[in-house]
C-alpha positions in Angstrom: -12.4 -21.6 14.2 -8.7 -22.2 14.7 -6.3 -19.3 15.2 -3.9 -18.4 12.4 -0.6 -20.3 12.8 1.6 -22.4 10.6 -0.2 -25.6 11.6 -3.6 -24.1 10.7 -2.4 -23.0 7.3 -1.0 -26.5 6.7 -4.4 -28.1 7.6 -6.2 -25.7 5.2 -3.8 -26.6 2.4 -2.6 -23.0 2.1 -0.4 -22.8 -1.0 0.9 -19.3 -0.8 4.5 -18.3 0.0 5.6 -19.0 3.6 9.0 -18.8 5.2 9.0 -20.8 8.4 12.7 -20.7 9.4 15.4 -18.1 8.7 18.0 -16.0 10.6 16.8 -12.8 12.3 18.6 -10.2 10.1 16.2 -7.3 10.9 15.3 -5.8 14.2 12.2 -3.5 14.0 11.2 -0.9 16.6 7.5 -0.7 16.0 4.9 -3.5 15.6 1.9 -1.3 14.4 -0.2 -1.5 11.3 2.0 0.8 9.2 5.3 -1.1 9.5 3.5 -4.5 9.1 1.9 -3.3 5.8 5.0 -1.5 4.6 8.5 -2.7 5.7 7.5 -6.2 6.6 5.5 -6.6 3.4 8.6 -5.6 1.4 10.9 -7.9 3.4 8.4 -10.7 2.8 8.5 -10.1 -1.0 12.3 -9.9 -0.9 12.4 -13.3 0.8 10.1 -14.8 -1.9 11.6 -13.2 -5.0 15.3 -13.0 -4.2 16.0 -15.5 -1.4 16.8 -12.7 1.0 16.1 -15.3 3.7 15.4 -13.0 6.7 13.1 -13.0 9.7 12.2 -9.7 11.4 12.2 -9.6 15.2 9.8 -6.9 16.3 10.2 -4.7 19.4 7.1 -3.1 20.9 8.1 0.6 21.4 5.6 1.6 24.1 4.2 -0.3 27.0 0.7 -1.1 25.5 1.2 -3.1 22.3 0.6 -6.2 20.2 3.5 -8.5 21.3 1.3 -11.2 22.9 -1.1 -11.3 20.0 1.7 -11.4 17.5 3.5 -14.2 19.3 0.2 -16.2 19.7 -0.1 -16.2 15.9 3.6 -17.1 15.4 4.2 -13.8 13.8 1.8 -14.5 10.9 -0.9 -12.1 9.8 -3.0 -11.6 6.7 -2.5 -8.4 4.7 -5.0 -7.0 2.2 -3.7 -4.3 -0.2 -6.8 -2.7 -1.7 -7.5 0.1 -4.1 -7.6 1.2 -7.7 -4.7 0.5 -10.0 -4.4 0.8 -13.8 -8.1 1.5 -14.0 -9.0 -1.7 -12.1 -10.3 -2.4 -8.6 -7.7 -4.4 -6.7 -8.0 -6.5 -3.5 -4.8 -8.5 -3.1 -4.4 -10.9 -0.1 -1.1 -12.2 1.3 -0.1 -14.0 4.5 3.0 -12.3 5.8 5.5 -14.8 7.2 8.7 -12.8 7.7 8.0 -11.9 11.4 9.6 -14.3 13.9 8.4 -12.9 17.2 7.7 -9.7 19.0 9.5 -8.6 22.2 8.1 -6.4 24.9 11.0 -4.3 26.4 8.9 -3.3 29.4 8.6 -7.0 30.5 11.9 -8.4 29.3 14.5 -5.8 28.2 17.3 -8.4 28.3 15.6 -10.3 25.5 15.8 -7.1 23.3 19.5 -6.5 24.2 20.3 -10.2 23.6 19.5 -9.6 19.9 22.7 -7.6 19.8 24.6 -10.9 20.2 23.2 -12.2 16.9 26.0 -11.9 14.3 23.4 -12.2 11.5 21.5 -9.0 12.6 22.3 -6.3 10.1 19.2 -4.0 9.7 17.2 -1.9 12.1 13.9 -0.4 10.9 11.7 1.9 13.0 8.6 3.9 13.0 8.0 5.3 16.5 5.7 8.2 15.2 6.8 11.8 14.6 7.3 12.3 18.4 9.5 9.2 18.6 12.7 10.8 17.4 13.3 13.2 20.2 16.2 13.7 22.6 15.0 13.5 26.2 17.9 14.4 28.6 16.1 12.8 31.5 16.8 9.4 30.0 19.7 7.5 31.8 21.9 4.7 30.5 20.8 2.6 33.5 17.1 2.9 32.7 15.5 -0.5 31.9 14.6 0.5 29.2 15.3 4.2 28.4 12.0 6.0 27.9 12.8 7.5 24.5 13.3 5.5 21.4 16.7 7.1 20.6 17.7 6.2 24.2 16.7 2.6 23.7 18.6 2.5 20.4 21.7 3.9 22.0 21.6 1.3 24.7 21.2 -1.4 22.0 24.1 -0.1 19.9 26.3 0.1 22.9 25.6 -3.6 23.7 26.4 -4.4 20.1 29.7 -2.4 20.4 30.7 -4.3 23.5 30.3 -7.6 21.7 31.4 -6.8 18.1 33.1 -3.4 18.4 36.5 -4.7 17.2 35.0 -6.5 14.2 34.4 -4.5 11.0 31.0 -4.8 9.3 29.0 -5.6 12.5 27.3 -2.2 12.7 23.8 -1.6 11.3 21.9 -0.2 8.4 19.2 1.9 10.2 16.1 2.7 8.2 14.1 5.4 9.9 10.5 5.6 8.7 9.2 8.4 11.0 7.4 11.3 9.2 9.9 14.1 10.0 12.4 15.8 7.8 15.8 14.0 7.6 14.5 11.3 9.9 17.7 9.2 9.8 20.1 12.1 10.4 17.9 13.4 13.3 17.9 9.9 14.9 21.7 9.8 14.6 22.0 13.2 16.2 20.0 12.0 19.2 22.1 8.8 19.6 25.3 10.8 19.6 23.9 13.2 22.2 23.1 10.2 24.5 26.6 8.8 23.8 28.1 12.1 25.1 25.6 12.5 27.9 26.2 9.0 29.2 30.0 9.2 28.8 30.1 6.1 26.6 33.5 7.0 25.2 35.2 8.2 22.0 35.6 4.7 20.7 31.9 4.1 20.9 31.1 7.4 19.2 33.5 6.7 16.4 32.0 3.2 16.0 28.5 4.7 15.8 29.7 7.1 13.1 31.9 4.8 11.1 30.2 1.4 11.3 26.5 2.3 11.2 24.5 3.9 8.4 21.6 6.0 9.4 19.4 6.3 6.4 16.8 9.1 6.0 13.8 7.7 4.1 10.5 8.8 2.6 7.6 6.4 3.2 4.3 6.6 1.3 1.4 4.3 1.7 -2.0 4.8 3.4 -2.5 2.0 5.9 -6.1 1.6 7.1 -5.3 -1.1 9.6 -7.6 -3.7 11.2 -10.9 -3.8 9.3 -13.1 -3.9 12.4 -16.5 -3.9 10.6 -15.4 -6.6 8.1 -13.1 -8.8 10.3 -15.7 -11.5 11.2 -16.8 -11.9 7.6 -13.1 -12.0 6.4 -12.1 -14.6 8.9 -15.1 -16.7 7.9 -13.9 -16.6 4.3 -10.3 -17.2 5.2 -11.2 -20.3 7.4 -9.1 -19.1 10.3 -9.2 -16.5 13.1 -6.7 -13.7 12.5 -6.7 -10.9 15.1 -4.0 -9.1 13.2 -5.6 -8.6 9.8 -4.1 -5.5 8.3 -5.3 -3.4 5.3 -3.6 -0.7 3.2 -3.8 0.8 -0.2 -2.1 -0.8 -3.2 0.2 2.1 -3.8 3.5 2.1 -2.0 6.8 4.0 -2.3 9.9 3.8 -0.1 12.8 6.2 -1.0 16.0 5.4 1.0 18.9 7.8 1.0 21.9 5.6 1.0 25.1 4.7 -1.0 24.7 2.8 -4.2 26.3 -0.3 -2.5 23.1 -0.8 -0.5 21.3 -1.9 -3.6 23.2 -5.2 -3.6 22.5 -5.8 0.1 18.8 -5.0 -0.2 17.8 -6.2 -3.7 14.5 -4.4 -3.8 14.9 -3.6 -7.5 15.5 -7.3 -8.4 12.3 -8.1 -6.6 10.3 -5.5 -8.6 9.4 -3.5 -5.5 8.7 0.2 -5.4 11.8 1.0 -3.3 14.2 3.5 -4.6 17.8 3.7 -3.1 19.3 7.0 -4.1 21.8 9.7 -2.9 19.1 12.3 -2.1 15.6 11.6 -1.0 14.6 15.3 -0.8 13.3 15.8 -4.4 11.0 12.8 -3.8 9.8 14.1 -0.5 9.2 17.5 -2.2 7.2 15.8 -4.9 5.0 13.9 -2.4 4.4 17.0 -0.2 3.6 19.3 -3.1 1.7 17.0 -5.4 -0.1 14.5 -3.1 -0.5 16.6 0.1 -0.6 19.9 -1.8 -3.4 18.6 -4.0 -5.4 17.6 -0.9 -5.0 20.9 0.8 -5.6 22.9 -2.4 -9.0 21.4 -3.4 -10.7 19.8 -0.3 -11.9 23.0 1.4 -13.4 24.3 -1.9 -14.9 20.9 -2.6 -16.4 20.7 0.9 -18.0 24.2 0.4 -19.3 22.9 -2.9 -21.2 20.2 -1.1 -18.9 17.2 -1.3 -17.9 15.1 1.7 -15.6 12.2 0.5 -12.4 12.5 -1.6 -13.4 9.6 -3.9 -16.7 11.4 -4.9 -14.7 14.5 -5.8 -12.8 12.4 -8.4 -16.1 11.7 -10.1 -16.9 15.4 -10.4 -15.3 16.8 -13.6 -15.1 20.3 -12.2 -13.5 19.4 -8.9 -11.2 16.8 -10.4 -10.4 19.2 -13.2 -9.5 21.9 -10.6 -7.2 19.5 -8.8 -5.5 18.3 -12.1 -5.0 21.9 -13.2 -3.4 22.7 -9.9 -1.0 19.7 -10.1 -0.1 19.7 -13.8 -0.1 23.4 -14.6 0.9 25.0 -11.3 2.8 22.6 -9.1 4.8 20.7 -11.8 6.8 23.9 -12.9 8.1 24.3 -9.4 9.6 20.8 -9.1 13.0 19.5 -10.2 12.4 15.8 -11.0 12.0 14.7 -14.7 8.5 15.4 -16.1 7.8 11.7 -16.8 8.4 10.9 -13.1 6.1 13.7 -12.0 3.4 12.6 -14.5 3.6 9.0 -13.3 3.3 10.0 -9.6 0.4 12.4 -10.4 -1.5 9.7 -12.2 -1.1 7.4 -9.2 -2.4 10.2 -6.9 -5.7 10.4 -8.9 -6.0 6.6 -8.6 -5.3 6.7 -4.9 -7.9 9.3 -4.4 -10.4 7.0 -6.2 -9.8 4.1 -3.8 -13.2 2.4 -3.4 -12.0 0.9 0.0 -11.2 4.2 1.7 -13.9 6.8 2.7 -11.5 9.7 3.1 -13.5 12.5 4.7 -12.8 16.0 3.5 -13.4 17.3 7.0 -10.6 15.0 8.4 -8.2 16.4 5.8 -9.2 20.0 6.8 -7.6 19.6 10.2 -4.9 22.2 10.8 -5.2 23.6 7.3 -3.2 26.7 8.2 0.0 24.8 8.9 -0.8 22.5 6.0 -1.2 25.4 3.5 2.0 26.9 4.6 4.0 23.6 4.3 2.3 22.0 1.3 1.0 24.8 -0.9 2.9 28.1 -0.2 6.2 26.8 -1.6 4.4 26.0 -4.9 2.8 29.5 -5.0 6.2 31.2 -4.4 8.0 28.9 -6.8 5.4 29.5 -9.6 5.5 33.3 -9.2 9.3 33.2 -9.2 9.4 31.1 -12.3 6.7 32.7 -14.4 6.2 36.2 -12.9 2.4 35.5 -12.7 0.0 34.1 -10.1 -1.1 30.5 -10.3 -4.9 30.8 -10.6 -6.0 27.6 -8.8 -3.5 27.9 -5.9 -4.5 31.5 -5.4 -8.2 30.5 -5.4 -7.4 27.7 -2.9 -6.2 30.3 -0.4 -9.6 32.1 -0.8 -11.3 28.7 -0.2 -9.2 28.4 3.0 -10.5 31.9 4.1 -14.1 31.1 3.3 -13.9 27.7 5.1 -12.5 29.3 8.2 -15.1 32.1 8.3 -16.9 30.7 11.4 -19.2 32.5 13.8 -19.1 30.4 17.1 -15.9 29.7 19.0 -15.9 26.6 21.3 -13.2 25.1 23.5 -11.6 23.2 20.5 -13.2 24.4 17.3 -14.7 27.3 15.3 -18.2 26.4 14.1 -19.3 27.5 10.7 -22.1 26.8 8.2 -21.6 25.8 4.6 -24.0 27.0 1.9 -26.1 23.8 2.0 -27.0 24.8 5.6 -25.2 22.2 7.6 -22.9 23.2 10.4 -19.3 22.0 10.5 -16.3 22.5 12.9 -13.0 24.1 11.9 -10.2 22.4 13.8 -6.9 24.2 14.2 -4.6 25.6 16.8 -6.3 27.8 19.4 -4.6 31.0 18.4 -5.6 30.4 14.7 -9.3 29.8 15.7 -9.3 32.9 17.9 -7.8 35.0 15.1 -10.5 34.0 12.6 -13.2 34.4 15.2 -12.0 37.9 15.9 -12.2 38.7 12.2 -15.5 36.9 11.6 -17.3 40.1 10.6 -14.6 41.4 8.2 -15.5 42.0 4.5 -13.4 40.1 1.9 -10.7 42.8 1.6 -10.2 43.2 5.3 -10.2 39.5 6.0 -7.7 38.8 3.2 -5.4 41.6 4.4 -5.5 40.4 8.0 -4.7 36.8 7.1 -2.0 37.7 4.5 -0.2 40.0 6.9 -0.3 37.5 9.8 3.4 36.7 10.0 2.8 34.3 12.8 0.9 32.1 10.3 3.3 32.2 7.4 6.6 33.5 8.7 6.3 36.3 6.1 3.9 38.9 4.8 2.0 37.4 1.9 1.0 40.9 0.7 4.6 41.2 -0.6 3.7 38.6 -3.3 2.7 40.9 -6.2 -1.0 40.9 -6.9 -1.8 38.1 -4.4 -3.8 40.0 -1.9 -6.1 41.6 -4.5 -6.6 38.3 -6.4 -7.5 36.4 -3.2 -9.9 39.1 -2.1 -11.5 38.9 -5.6 -11.9 35.1 -5.4 -13.3 35.4 -1.8 -16.0 37.9 -3.0 -16.9 35.6 -5.9 -17.1 32.6 -3.5 -19.6 34.5 -1.4 -21.6 35.8 -4.3 -21.6 32.8 -6.8 -20.6 29.8 -4.6 -17.4 27.8 -4.4 -18.3 25.5 -7.3 -18.8 28.3 -9.8 -15.4 29.8 -8.9 -13.8 26.4 -9.5 -15.5 26.3 -12.9 -14.1 29.8 -13.7 -10.6 28.7 -12.7 -10.7 26.0 -15.4 -11.5 28.5 -18.2 
């Protein structure tokens, strides 16, 4: 079987969209599954629908990577977007042809820096993981390359400044996709710190600030990557060998905080893509964290104690799905600022995403680090609801009791606290060591004592949750009921 390349597709009579030649207008730090199923997919659609006419040159951010494999396939790969949309099962295939090549800065850093000479280059996209946007003072300007991503970016921007610094409009639109708050602004801060540390001069610092636009963005798509168990059968069906097959869910959303003028430069709207350019991405991030992530954290622990193992199966259970929907529509919605129609549309997409027949999303994997997750994803909704209504949100309060019941383990190991669910099977609670030690120390507490101990643990919540009127007593009541009647019965009662 021949490898995927333009010649192979020609021989097979492939009649889908392909862009063989175009200027490299996008430099992308990151060649992994996420960016190839997200940013590169959107650029590919832009090329087809609007004549954007751009290739993306990739830069491998860490030493081990996919550069050789990508170059062997001439930048081509097959992307499958799979899931549940408008009540229908979807499995959409597309050969992505916007990638020109992939550079390995650890073998040839000059090739990366040479991209700065390209007058057509206008956009820089990146996803170097949450740890990628960090200032490391040990990085030096003379490093080949700098170890940190912001260090590499500063080196690249300085090369661009040396070549085009006196010419307006030759800076970059930088689209940061890392999963941290204000990712674009944090990246800019790191670059400016390096500019100062490396004494690159006031002219360069002013050029960075005035000629470059660091955009904070929100990215939302589950990317499941290379389908190892299905790859051989898929290649057989495709008629070519593709070592870079990528898979992701159908749903995608990219919110870019940028001036209105960027809409003309990047005509995502014209292409019908789910990319929103707006003056503030935070309400959309809040919506995602509280509805999508908050829903997960609110129901999965109770669902697991009720005997479920996979998210999709929970959506087929009217009690569990009803509990989730009540949490979202009745208790989270009132705490958010976006228009109701936008919230309802997003919430409907969440249910369809959770039903995805191609993703077996294990409840136990979502349970990882539930303490920090409950604080970030659910606590703001609890406080917002109480502030707005003067009453406790029933399902969110019960979800805290599910968290306590789930963490009520009896055996502490090096990396987990082992517990047993009502069905009799053992499971491992995974969290930070001090959290696991705390729950182990309180393993014999009754409902009231355990609730009080957890609620007053300021290290967990940065505040004393007993100060929320009625919360401690309500949680203790739910925790007792979970132990006496079972998690599922308590969910049922929450719906009445």
